[in-house]
C-alpha positions in Angstrom: 0.0 0.0 0.0 3.0 2.3 0.7 2.3 5.6 -1.2 -1.4 5.3 -0.7 -1.0 5.1 3.1 1.4 8.0 3.0 -1.0 10.2 1.1 -3.9 9.3 3.4 -1.7 10.2 6.4 -0.8 13.5 4.8 -4.5 14.3 4.2 -5.4 13.3 7.8 -2.5 15.5 9.1 -3.7 18.5 7.1 -7.3 18.1 8.5 -6.1 17.6 12.1 -7.9 19.8 14.6 -10.8 20.6 12.2 -13.2 17.9 13.5 -13.7 14.2 13.6 -11.4 12.5 11.1 -12.2 9.0 10.0 -11.2 6.7 7.2 -12.9 3.9 5.2 -13.2 2.2 1.9 -14.6 4.3 -0.9 -15.1 2.8 -4.3 -11.7 1.1 -5.0 -9.8 3.3 -2.6 -9.3 4.7 0.9 -11.5 7.6 1.8 -10.8 10.4 4.4 -13.9 11.8 6.1 -14.2 15.0 8.2 -17.3 15.0 10.4 -18.8 12.3 8.2 -18.2 14.1 5.0 -16.0 12.6 2.3 -13.2 15.1 1.7 -11.0 13.0 -0.6 -10.1 9.4 -1.4 -6.9 7.8 -2.5 -7.4 5.4 -5.4 -4.2 3.6 -6.4 -1.8 6.5 -6.3 -4.3 9.2 -7.4 -6.2 11.6 -5.2 -10.0 11.5 -5.9 -11.7 14.8 -5.0 -15.3 16.0 -5.0 -15.5 19.5 -6.4 -18.2 22.2 -6.6 -19.3 22.9 -10.2 -17.4 26.2 -10.5 -14.3 24.8 -8.9 -14.3 21.8 -11.3 -14.0 24.1 -14.2 -11.1 26.1 -12.7 -9.1 23.3 -11.2 -9.4 20.7 -13.9 -7.6 22.7 -16.5 -4.2 21.7 -15.1 -2.0 18.9 -16.2 -2.2 15.7 -14.3 -5.9 16.1 -13.5 -8.6 14.0 -15.2 -12.3 13.2 -14.6 -13.2 10.2 -12.4 -14.7 7.6 -14.8 -17.4 5.1 -13.9 -18.4 2.6 -16.5 -16.3 4.6 -19.0 -18.3 7.9 -18.3 -17.1 10.9 -16.4 -18.6 11.4 -12.9 -19.8 15.0 -12.7 -18.0 16.9 -10.0 -15.2 14.4 -9.3 -11.6 14.4 -10.5 -8.5 12.4 -10.1 -5.2 14.1 -9.4 -2.1 12.2 -10.4 0.6 11.5 -7.9 3.1 13.7 -9.6 1.0 16.7 -8.6 0.7 15.8 -5.0 4.3 15.8 -3.7 4.1 19.5 -2.7 2.2 20.1 0.5 0.8 23.4 -0.8 -0.6 21.7 -3.9 -2.1 18.9 -1.8 -3.7 21.5 0.5 -5.2 23.2 -2.5 -7.0 20.0 -3.5 -8.1 19.2 0.0 -9.6 22.7 0.4 -11.4 22.3 -2.9 -12.9 19.1 -1.6 -13.9 20.8 1.6 -15.6 23.6 -0.3 -18.1 21.1 -1.7 -19.7 20.5 1.7 
């Protein structure tokens, strides 16, 4: 699991002190929940993030970001961020905040 566990721990660390943080299986990955709300999930080595409609347009224009697909079709409001774009804590924080904004 390695990188997946590290990424989950980084997300949990970022959320520390904001409320009740829990984890659990989501789709084919490991989800991180804040006060029962899914903030993000780690699927393979990608970060899966729920986005508000306006944020999805702004944030998905970058390289390394693609829509989450289910049965070959994009899932509205959900994106996958590739691992190459998550090594920087500020970049990871940007995606976590985007996921929090959907609540």
